[in-house]
NUMIVEX-885264 format. One record per residue (C-alpha): x, y, z; residue in one letter; residue number from 1. Coordinates in nm, 2 decimals. Layout:
<recs>
{{X; Y; Z}; 'a'; NUM}
...
</recs>
This chain:
<recs>
{{-3.09; 14.35; -12.89}; 'm'; 1}
{{-2.82; 14.62; -12.96}; 'a'; 2}
{{-2.95; 14.99; -12.95}; 'y'; 3}
{{-2.83; 15.31; -13.09}; 'r'; 4}
{{-2.79; 15.63; -12.87}; 'p'; 5}
{{-3.17; 15.77; -12.85}; 'g'; 6}
{{-3.35; 15.43; -12.81}; 'g'; 7}
{{-3.35; 15.32; -13.20}; 'v'; 8}
{{-3.26; 14.95; -13.22}; 'p'; 9}
{{-2.99; 14.83; -13.45}; 'l'; 10}
{{-3.18; 14.57; -13.58}; 'g'; 11}
{{-3.55; 14.60; -13.44}; 'g'; 12}
{{-3.84; 14.85; -13.38}; 'd'; 13}
{{-3.80; 15.14; -13.15}; 'r'; 14}
{{-3.89; 15.09; -12.78}; 'f'; 15}
{{-4.01; 15.33; -12.51}; 'd'; 16}
{{-3.78; 15.59; -12.39}; 'r'; 17}
{{-3.91; 15.49; -12.01}; 's'; 18}
{{-3.71; 15.19; -12.03}; 'd'; 19}
{{-3.40; 15.35; -12.06}; 'i'; 20}
{{-3.22; 15.50; -11.73}; 'i'; 21}
{{-2.90; 15.72; -11.72}; 'q'; 22}
{{-2.59; 15.48; -11.60}; 'v'; 23}
{{-2.49; 15.63; -11.24}; 'p'; 24}
{{-2.13; 15.78; -11.20}; 'g'; 25}
{{-2.12; 16.06; -11.45}; 'g'; 26}
{{-2.23; 16.16; -11.78}; 'p'; 27}
{{-2.25; 15.92; -12.05}; 'a'; 28}
{{-2.03; 16.05; -12.35}; 'p'; 29}
{{-2.19; 15.84; -12.62}; 'w'; 30}
{{-2.57; 15.85; -12.45}; 'g'; 31}
{{-2.48; 15.52; -12.21}; 'q'; 32}
{{-2.80; 15.39; -12.14}; 'v'; 33}
{{-2.94; 15.07; -11.95}; 'v'; 34}
{{-3.25; 14.90; -12.01}; 'r'; 35}
{{-3.48; 14.75; -11.73}; 'r'; 36}
{{-3.54; 14.36; -11.78}; 'd'; 37}
{{-3.91; 14.29; -11.64}; 'd'; 38}
{{-3.80; 13.93; -11.51}; 's'; 39}
{{-3.61; 14.10; -11.23}; 'd'; 40}
{{-3.45; 14.42; -11.11}; 'd'; 41}
{{-3.10; 14.35; -11.25}; 'e'; 42}
{{-3.00; 14.56; -11.55}; 'v'; 43}
{{-2.77; 14.46; -11.86}; 'd'; 44}
{{-2.54; 14.79; -11.94}; 'l'; 45}
{{-2.56; 14.85; -12.31}; 'g'; 46}
{{-2.44; 15.11; -12.58}; 's'; 47}
{{-2.25; 15.19; -12.87}; 't'; 48}
{{-1.89; 15.20; -12.84}; 'v'; 49}
{{-1.83; 15.54; -12.65}; 's'; 50}
{{-1.59; 15.79; -12.69}; 'a'; 51}
{{-1.31; 15.62; -12.43}; 'a'; 52}
{{-1.40; 15.26; -12.59}; 'g'; 53}
{{-1.61; 15.13; -12.35}; 't'; 54}
{{-1.78; 14.78; -12.48}; 'r'; 55}
{{-2.07; 14.66; -12.39}; 'f'; 56}
{{-2.32; 14.34; -12.48}; 'h'; 57}
{{-2.66; 14.30; -12.47}; 'f'; 58}
{{-2.72; 13.97; -12.37}; 'g'; 59}
{{-2.52; 13.71; -12.63}; 'd'; 60}
{{-2.53; 14.02; -12.89}; 'f'; 61}
{{-2.17; 14.19; -12.95}; 'd'; 62}
{{-2.19; 14.54; -13.04}; 'v'; 63}
{{-1.82; 14.57; -13.17}; 'd'; 64}
{{-1.85; 14.28; -13.42}; 's'; 65}
{{-2.13; 14.41; -13.58}; 'v'; 66}
{{-1.95; 14.75; -13.61}; 'c'; 67}
{{-1.64; 14.55; -13.76}; 'q'; 68}
{{-1.84; 14.41; -14.03}; 's'; 69}
{{-1.98; 14.75; -14.12}; 'r'; 70}
{{-1.67; 14.87; -14.15}; 'a'; 71}
{{-1.53; 14.63; -14.34}; 'g'; 72}
{{-1.85; 14.62; -14.61}; 'k'; 73}
{{-1.79; 15.02; -14.64}; 'i'; 74}
{{-1.39; 15.02; -14.69}; 'g'; 75}
{{-1.49; 14.74; -14.97}; 'g'; 76}
{{-1.72; 14.97; -15.12}; 'g'; 77}
{{-1.46; 15.27; -15.13}; 'c'; 78}
{{-1.22; 15.05; -15.31}; 'c'; 79}
{{-1.44; 14.96; -15.56}; 'c'; 80}
{{-1.57; 15.29; -15.63}; 'c'; 81}
{{-1.21; 15.43; -15.63}; 'l'; 82}
{{-1.12; 15.14; -15.87}; 'f'; 83}
{{-1.42; 15.27; -16.08}; 'l'; 84}
{{-1.31; 15.60; -16.08}; 'v'; 85}
{{-0.94; 15.53; -16.20}; 'l'; 86}
{{-1.08; 15.30; -16.50}; 'l'; 87}
{{-1.33; 15.58; -16.60}; 'i'; 88}
{{-1.02; 15.82; -16.58}; 'm'; 89}
{{-0.81; 15.56; -16.76}; 'l'; 90}
{{-1.05; 15.52; -17.01}; 'l'; 91}
{{-1.13; 15.88; -17.08}; 's'; 92}
{{-0.76; 15.91; -17.18}; 's'; 93}
{{-0.79; 15.76; -17.49}; 'f'; 94}
{{-0.95; 15.99; -17.72}; 'k'; 95}
{{-0.99; 15.98; -18.09}; 'g'; 96}
{{-0.93; 16.20; -18.38}; 'l'; 97}
{{-1.11; 16.15; -18.69}; 'h'; 98}
{{-0.86; 16.06; -19.01}; 'a'; 99}
{{-0.94; 16.37; -19.21}; 't'; 100}
{{-0.79; 16.57; -18.93}; 'h'; 101}
{{-0.48; 16.69; -18.76}; 'f'; 102}
{{-0.47; 16.80; -18.41}; 'g'; 103}
{{-0.26; 16.93; -18.11}; 'i'; 104}
{{-0.32; 16.89; -17.73}; 'l'; 105}
{{-0.52; 17.15; -17.54}; 'r'; 106}
{{-0.56; 17.11; -17.13}; 'n'; 107}
{{-0.92; 17.14; -17.10}; 's'; 108}
{{-0.89; 17.28; -16.76}; 'l'; 109}
{{-0.62; 17.54; -16.78}; 't'; 110}
{{-0.66; 17.63; -17.14}; 'g'; 111}
{{-0.26; 17.56; -17.21}; 'v'; 112}
{{-0.17; 17.44; -17.53}; 'v'; 113}
{{0.09; 17.19; -17.63}; 's'; 114}
{{0.30; 17.25; -17.91}; 'y'; 115}
{{0.52; 16.92; -17.91}; 'g'; 116}
{{0.31; 16.65; -18.13}; 'a'; 117}
{{0.10; 16.69; -18.37}; 't'; 118}
{{-0.14; 16.40; -18.45}; 'y'; 119}
{{-0.33; 16.27; -18.75}; 'q'; 120}
{{-0.63; 16.02; -18.70}; 'g'; 121}
{{-0.67; 15.74; -18.47}; 'g'; 122}
{{-0.69; 15.69; -18.10}; 'r'; 123}
{{-0.41; 15.84; -17.89}; 'n'; 124}
{{-0.36; 15.84; -17.50}; 'f'; 125}
{{-0.38; 16.22; -17.42}; 'i'; 126}
{{-0.51; 16.22; -17.06}; 'g'; 127}
{{-0.87; 16.26; -16.96}; 'f'; 128}
{{-0.76; 16.67; -16.88}; 'w'; 129}
{{-0.66; 16.72; -17.26}; 'n'; 130}
{{-0.87; 16.79; -17.57}; 'd'; 131}
{{-0.78; 16.84; -17.92}; 'y'; 132}
{{-0.74; 17.17; -18.13}; 'l'; 133}
{{-0.86; 17.01; -18.47}; 'i'; 134}
{{-0.71; 17.15; -18.81}; 'f'; 135}
{{-0.84; 16.99; -19.16}; 'p'; 136}
{{-0.57; 16.70; -19.30}; 'a'; 137}
{{-0.75; 16.72; -19.65}; 't'; 138}
{{-0.77; 16.94; -19.93}; 'i'; 139}
{{-1.01; 17.26; -19.86}; 'q'; 140}
{{-1.20; 17.48; -20.12}; 's'; 141}
{{-1.22; 17.83; -20.15}; 'i'; 142}
{{-1.50; 17.93; -20.39}; 'e'; 143}
{{-1.57; 18.32; -20.54}; 'w'; 144}
{{-1.89; 18.18; -20.73}; 'l'; 145}
{{-2.28; 18.27; -20.72}; 'p'; 146}
{{-2.49; 18.03; -20.57}; 'g'; 147}
{{-2.44; 17.77; -20.28}; 'v'; 148}
{{-2.19; 17.51; -20.31}; 'p'; 149}
{{-2.28; 17.15; -20.31}; 'q'; 150}
{{-2.04; 17.08; -20.04}; 'm'; 151}
{{-2.08; 17.21; -19.70}; 's'; 152}
{{-1.70; 17.21; -19.63}; 's'; 153}
{{-1.61; 17.45; -19.92}; 'i'; 154}
{{-1.60; 17.84; -19.80}; 'r'; 155}
{{-1.84; 18.00; -20.04}; 'd'; 156}
{{-1.76; 18.39; -20.08}; 'l'; 157}
{{-1.92; 18.61; -20.36}; 's'; 158}
{{-1.77; 18.64; -20.67}; 'p'; 159}
{{-1.46; 18.87; -20.71}; 'm'; 160}
{{-1.46; 19.23; -20.85}; 'n'; 161}
{{-1.17; 19.31; -21.02}; 'v'; 162}
{{-1.05; 19.62; -21.26}; 'r'; 163}
{{-0.88; 19.53; -21.54}; 't'; 164}
{{-0.55; 19.71; -21.69}; 'a'; 165}
{{-0.79; 19.89; -21.97}; 'd'; 166}
{{-1.00; 20.03; -21.66}; 'g'; 167}
{{-1.29; 19.80; -21.69}; 'l'; 168}
{{-1.49; 19.63; -21.38}; 'm'; 169}
{{-1.51; 19.27; -21.41}; 'v'; 170}
{{-1.66; 19.00; -21.19}; 'e'; 171}
{{-1.46; 18.67; -21.18}; 'l'; 172}
{{-1.55; 18.31; -21.05}; 'g'; 173}
{{-1.25; 18.17; -20.89}; 'i'; 174}
{{-1.21; 17.81; -20.72}; 'v'; 175}
{{-0.89; 17.79; -20.49}; 't'; 176}
{{-0.77; 17.46; -20.30}; 'q'; 177}
{{-0.50; 17.45; -20.01}; 'y'; 178}
{{-0.42; 17.23; -19.75}; 'q'; 179}
{{-0.27; 17.25; -19.43}; 'v'; 180}
{{0.11; 17.15; -19.37}; 'v'; 181}
{{0.12; 16.91; -19.07}; 'r'; 182}
{{0.49; 17.05; -18.95}; 'd'; 183}
{{0.34; 17.38; -18.96}; 'k'; 184}
{{0.06; 17.34; -18.71}; 'i'; 185}
{{0.21; 17.46; -18.39}; 'p'; 186}
{{0.32; 17.76; -18.59}; 'd'; 187}
{{0.00; 17.83; -18.74}; 'i'; 188}
{{-0.17; 17.84; -18.37}; 'y'; 189}
{{0.09; 18.03; -18.22}; 'q'; 190}
{{0.06; 18.29; -18.53}; 't'; 191}
{{-0.32; 18.30; -18.62}; 'y'; 192}
{{-0.47; 18.05; -18.37}; 'k'; 193}
{{-0.74; 17.89; -18.58}; 't'; 194}
{{-0.82; 18.18; -18.79}; 'd'; 195}
{{-0.56; 18.10; -19.07}; 'y'; 196}
{{-0.81; 18.07; -19.32}; 'e'; 197}
{{-0.95; 18.44; -19.31}; 'g'; 198}
{{-0.57; 18.58; -19.31}; 'f'; 199}
{{-0.53; 18.35; -19.64}; 'f'; 200}
{{-0.86; 18.46; -19.81}; 'i'; 201}
{{-0.76; 18.82; -19.74}; 's'; 202}
{{-0.39; 18.82; -19.87}; 'n'; 203}
{{-0.49; 18.59; -20.16}; 'l'; 204}
{{-0.76; 18.83; -20.28}; 'r'; 205}
{{-0.55; 19.13; -20.28}; 's'; 206}
{{-0.27; 18.93; -20.49}; 'a'; 207}
{{-0.57; 18.81; -20.72}; 'l'; 208}
{{-0.64; 19.14; -20.79}; 'q'; 209}
{{-0.29; 19.30; -20.85}; 'a'; 210}
{{-0.26; 19.01; -21.10}; 't'; 211}
{{-0.57; 19.03; -21.29}; 'v'; 212}
{{-0.47; 19.41; -21.30}; 'a'; 213}
{{-0.19; 19.36; -21.54}; 'e'; 214}
{{-0.44; 19.22; -21.79}; 'f'; 215}
{{-0.66; 19.38; -22.04}; 'k'; 216}
{{-1.03; 19.24; -22.03}; 'a'; 217}
{{-1.01; 19.10; -22.35}; 't'; 218}
{{-0.69; 18.91; -22.24}; 'e'; 219}
{{-0.91; 18.73; -22.00}; 'l'; 220}
{{-1.08; 18.54; -22.32}; 'y'; 221}
{{-0.80; 18.52; -22.54}; 't'; 222}
{{-0.51; 18.48; -22.30}; 'k'; 223}
{{-0.70; 18.22; -22.08}; 'r'; 224}
{{-0.40; 18.00; -22.04}; 'p'; 225}
{{-0.12; 18.28; -21.94}; 'q'; 226}
{{-0.40; 18.42; -21.72}; 'v'; 227}
{{-0.45; 18.10; -21.52}; 'a'; 228}
{{-0.10; 18.01; -21.49}; 'e'; 229}
{{-0.05; 18.38; -21.33}; 's'; 230}
{{-0.28; 18.31; -21.10}; 'l'; 231}
{{-0.16; 17.99; -21.00}; 'e'; 232}
{{0.22; 18.14; -20.93}; 'k'; 233}
{{0.02; 18.44; -20.71}; 't'; 234}
{{-0.16; 18.15; -20.50}; 'c'; 235}
{{0.17; 17.96; -20.47}; 'r'; 236}
{{0.38; 18.28; -20.37}; 'k'; 237}
{{0.09; 18.39; -20.09}; 'v'; 238}
{{0.12; 18.07; -19.91}; 'c'; 239}
{{0.54; 18.05; -19.95}; 'q'; 240}
{{0.57; 18.46; -19.87}; 'e'; 241}
{{0.27; 18.58; -19.70}; 'n'; 242}
{{0.17; 18.26; -19.50}; 'l'; 243}
{{0.53; 18.13; -19.43}; 'q'; 244}
{{0.48; 17.80; -19.58}; 'g'; 245}
{{0.21; 17.74; -19.35}; 'f'; 246}
{{-0.03; 17.63; -19.66}; 'l'; 247}
{{0.03; 17.46; -20.02}; 't'; 248}
{{-0.16; 17.60; -20.29}; 'c'; 249}
{{-0.30; 17.29; -20.46}; 'w'; 250}
{{-0.44; 17.46; -20.75}; 'g'; 251}
{{-0.64; 17.77; -20.86}; 'i'; 252}
{{-0.93; 17.75; -21.15}; 'q'; 253}
{{-1.04; 18.09; -21.35}; 'l'; 254}
{{-1.42; 17.95; -21.43}; 'l'; 255}
{{-1.61; 18.28; -21.53}; 't'; 256}
{{-1.57; 18.61; -21.65}; 'v'; 257}
{{-1.86; 18.83; -21.64}; 's'; 258}
{{-1.86; 19.21; -21.77}; 'l'; 259}
{{-2.11; 19.47; -21.80}; 'd'; 260}
{{-2.37; 19.38; -22.06}; 'p'; 261}
{{-2.31; 19.66; -22.32}; 'r'; 262}
{{-1.92; 19.58; -22.31}; 'i'; 263}
{{-1.95; 19.22; -22.30}; 'e'; 264}
{{-2.18; 19.29; -22.60}; 's'; 265}
{{-1.94; 19.51; -22.80}; 'a'; 266}
{{-1.63; 19.25; -22.70}; 'n'; 267}
{{-1.84; 18.99; -22.88}; 'v'; 268}
{{-1.90; 19.16; -23.14}; 'q'; 269}
{{-1.52; 19.28; -23.18}; 'q'; 270}
{{-1.42; 18.90; -23.15}; 'q'; 271}
{{-1.71; 18.80; -23.43}; 'v'; 272}
{{-1.57; 19.06; -23.67}; 'e'; 273}
{{-1.23; 18.95; -23.59}; 'm'; 274}
{{-1.33; 18.59; -23.65}; 'q'; 275}
{{-1.50; 18.71; -24.02}; 'k'; 276}
{{-1.16; 18.89; -24.07}; 'q'; 277}
{{-0.96; 18.56; -23.99}; 'a'; 278}
{{-1.20; 18.37; -24.21}; 't'; 279}
{{-1.16; 18.58; -24.50}; 'e'; 280}
{{-0.78; 18.55; -24.46}; 's'; 281}
{{-0.78; 18.19; -24.45}; 'm'; 282}
{{-1.01; 18.18; -24.75}; 'k'; 283}
{{-0.76; 18.40; -24.94}; 'q'; 284}
{{-0.48; 18.22; -24.80}; 'k'; 285}
{{-0.67; 17.89; -24.93}; 'a'; 286}
{{-0.75; 18.05; -25.27}; 'a'; 287}
{{-0.35; 18.13; -25.36}; 'l'; 288}
{{-0.26; 17.79; -25.21}; 'i'; 289}
{{-0.50; 17.63; -25.43}; 'r'; 290}
{{-0.40; 17.85; -25.77}; 'a'; 291}
{{-0.03; 17.81; -25.66}; 'k'; 292}
{{-0.08; 17.44; -25.69}; 't'; 293}
{{-0.27; 17.44; -26.00}; 't'; 294}
{{0.07; 17.62; -26.15}; 'v'; 295}
{{0.25; 17.33; -26.01}; 'l'; 296}
{{0.01; 17.07; -26.16}; 'e'; 297}
{{0.04; 17.24; -26.52}; 'a'; 298}
{{0.40; 17.26; -26.50}; 'd'; 299}
{{0.43; 16.88; -26.37}; 'f'; 300}
{{0.20; 16.78; -26.66}; 'd'; 301}
{{0.39; 16.99; -26.89}; 'r'; 302}
{{0.71; 16.79; -26.78}; 'q'; 303}
{{0.55; 16.47; -26.80}; 'v'; 304}
{{0.42; 16.53; -27.14}; 'k'; 305}
{{0.79; 16.65; -27.20}; 'l'; 306}
{{0.94; 16.35; -27.09}; 'v'; 307}
{{0.69; 16.10; -27.25}; 'n'; 308}
{{0.76; 16.28; -27.60}; 'v'; 309}
{{1.12; 16.28; -27.56}; 'e'; 310}
{{1.07; 15.88; -27.44}; 'a'; 311}
{{0.87; 15.83; -27.76}; 'd'; 312}
{{1.14; 16.00; -27.97}; 'a'; 313}
{{1.39; 15.81; -27.82}; 'a'; 314}
{{1.22; 15.49; -27.82}; 'a'; 315}
{{1.12; 15.55; -28.21}; 'v'; 316}
{{1.53; 15.65; -28.28}; 'n'; 317}
{{1.63; 15.36; -28.12}; 'i'; 318}
{{1.39; 15.11; -28.30}; 't'; 319}
{{1.48; 15.25; -28.60}; 'r'; 320}
{{1.81; 15.25; -28.57}; 'k'; 321}
{{1.80; 14.86; -28.45}; 'a'; 322}
{{1.60; 14.75; -28.77}; 'k'; 323}
{{1.87; 14.97; -28.96}; 'a'; 324}
{{2.15; 14.78; -28.77}; 'd'; 325}
{{1.95; 14.44; -28.85}; 'a'; 326}
{{1.91; 14.49; -29.20}; 'e'; 327}
{{2.29; 14.62; -29.24}; 'y'; 328}
{{2.40; 14.28; -29.04}; 'n'; 329}
{{2.17; 14.06; -29.25}; 'l'; 330}
{{2.28; 14.20; -29.57}; 'q'; 331}
{{2.66; 14.19; -29.45}; 'q'; 332}
{{2.59; 13.84; -29.36}; 'a'; 333}
{{2.42; 13.74; -29.71}; 'r'; 334}
{{2.71; 13.91; -29.85}; 'a'; 335}
{{2.96; 13.74; -29.65}; 'd'; 336}
{{2.77; 13.41; -29.74}; 'v'; 337}
{{2.79; 13.48; -30.13}; 'l'; 338}
{{3.14; 13.56; -30.09}; 't'; 339}
{{3.22; 13.25; -29.92}; 't'; 340}
{{3.03; 13.00; -30.15}; 'i'; 341}
{{3.15; 13.20; -30.44}; 'q'; 342}
{{3.50; 13.14; -30.27}; 'n'; 343}
{{3.44; 12.77; -30.21}; 't'; 344}
{{3.22; 12.62; -30.45}; 'v'; 345}
{{3.42; 12.63; -30.83}; 'k'; 346}
{{3.35; 12.53; -31.12}; 'n'; 347}
{{3.66; 12.29; -31.18}; 'g'; 348}
{{3.93; 12.52; -31.09}; 'f'; 349}
{{3.78; 12.85; -31.16}; 'a'; 350}
{{3.54; 13.06; -30.92}; 'p'; 351}
{{3.19; 13.06; -30.98}; 'l'; 352}
{{3.09; 13.34; -31.19}; 's'; 353}
{{2.80; 13.53; -31.08}; 's'; 354}
{{2.59; 13.40; -31.31}; 'q'; 355}
{{2.69; 13.06; -31.19}; 'e'; 356}
{{2.66; 13.20; -30.80}; 'l'; 357}
{{2.28; 13.29; -30.90}; 'l'; 358}
{{2.17; 12.91; -31.09}; 'q'; 359}
{{2.37; 12.77; -30.73}; 'y'; 360}
{{2.14; 12.99; -30.51}; 'l'; 361}
{{1.84; 12.91; -30.72}; 'e'; 362}
{{1.90; 12.54; -30.70}; 's'; 363}
{{2.00; 12.53; -30.36}; 'n'; 364}
{{1.64; 12.70; -30.25}; 'a'; 365}
{{1.46; 12.46; -30.43}; 'l'; 366}
{{1.65; 12.19; -30.25}; 'i'; 367}
{{1.63; 12.34; -29.92}; 'e'; 368}
{{1.23; 12.47; -29.95}; 'n'; 369}
{{1.04; 12.16; -30.12}; 't'; 370}
{{0.72; 12.29; -30.00}; 'a'; 371}
{{0.76; 12.63; -30.14}; 'g'; 372}
{{0.61; 12.76; -30.46}; 'a'; 373}
{{0.77; 12.71; -30.79}; 'm'; 374}
{{0.78; 12.97; -31.06}; 'i'; 375}
{{0.79; 12.84; -31.42}; 'y'; 376}
{{0.85; 13.06; -31.72}; 'g'; 377}
{{0.98; 13.39; -31.74}; 'd'; 378}
{{0.86; 13.71; -31.54}; 'f'; 379}
{{0.64; 13.82; -31.80}; 'a'; 380}
{{0.44; 13.47; -31.85}; 's'; 381}
{{0.55; 13.29; -31.51}; 'a'; 382}
{{0.31; 13.07; -31.32}; 't'; 383}
{{0.29; 13.01; -30.99}; 'v'; 384}
{{0.27; 12.67; -30.87}; 'f'; 385}
{{0.19; 12.54; -30.51}; 'a'; 386}
{{0.27; 12.19; -30.42}; 'n'; 387}
{{-0.03; 12.01; -30.35}; 'g'; 388}
{{-0.29; 12.26; -30.40}; 'd'; 389}
{{-0.40; 12.36; -30.74}; 'n'; 390}
{{-0.59; 12.68; -30.57}; 's'; 391}
{{-0.28; 12.85; -30.55}; 'k'; 392}
{{-0.18; 12.85; -30.87}; 'm'; 393}
{{-0.19; 13.23; -31.01}; 'k'; 394}
{{-0.04; 13.41; -31.29}; 's'; 395}
{{0.20; 13.67; -31.29}; 's'; 396}
{{-0.06; 13.92; -31.37}; 'q'; 397}
{{-0.24; 13.83; -31.05}; 'e'; 398}
{{0.04; 13.85; -30.83}; 'l'; 399}
</recs>
């Protein structure tokens, strides 16, 4: 069995120090010991490896082999520990950044900031000795409103008190949105560190107060679009000039305008009176338009009647002229027929006289109209006879 100096066995129980004797021949640098053997007077030298490199055995047990196997285990354990440390360092070098954030690197040991690259979201290999300086990548809101905002990310400020052009103090409820420019983040940190929003709020408040001071209190109501446009131009100007383009103004809204209750009551009354005047003016204009419309309607009716009368008169004239022309043409045709008959039908070689022509026409009428009524006798006592109908016989007196 092998023993450590002091009599502690490497793999067994402690034994009595009386069994240990000093080796003769000088001091034992590592406490060389010998052990008595009860079977005889001979002793076996045994020890750990001394400083001089002495090697000893206890019977068949080799102390040097035991030491070598322990050293191998210790070396393997050290390699495993070193590997684990390196693995932890490698994995710690990958650090994540939220998708809604920008980030630049800062050495967590020395505090030195790297202005080279700007990261946005994801997991990046930046080294375990670095961490992120975070900037928002989304649109940020600043509210000058009473009450508590619904979202915790909104910067809540009290309503803005501004004096107008007519010297009245008004309380404005304004909301503005801005966004950090990614390429300007290193410059932002060099100039303002992380307090860029406070600088932006301070400059924007002063600029908005100067802009509102150009309007009267009543114009904040009556010229609301123009006021909103001026506020937005002011916000963009602050971002571009005062903050050197580090931020972009996404929008600004004028939500509320509050005055002193007495002043606001007077303004409301003034607006009501103005509305009444405008209403009466519109009524007068409407009445005037209706009167003009009535006059135009009467004139149009007169013109229509005049046109209709003229048209009726022209129609009567045309109709009468047509009838007269037709009658004239009929008489002319009859005259032409009589002249033709008189010249064509002759009594021998002489043309028909007027009496003979009349008899000819009577005879021709009887021949052509056999169903017509016949008159017998002279006009004073003539009787009209209708063929086939005795009821149609009438005297000249009845006719």
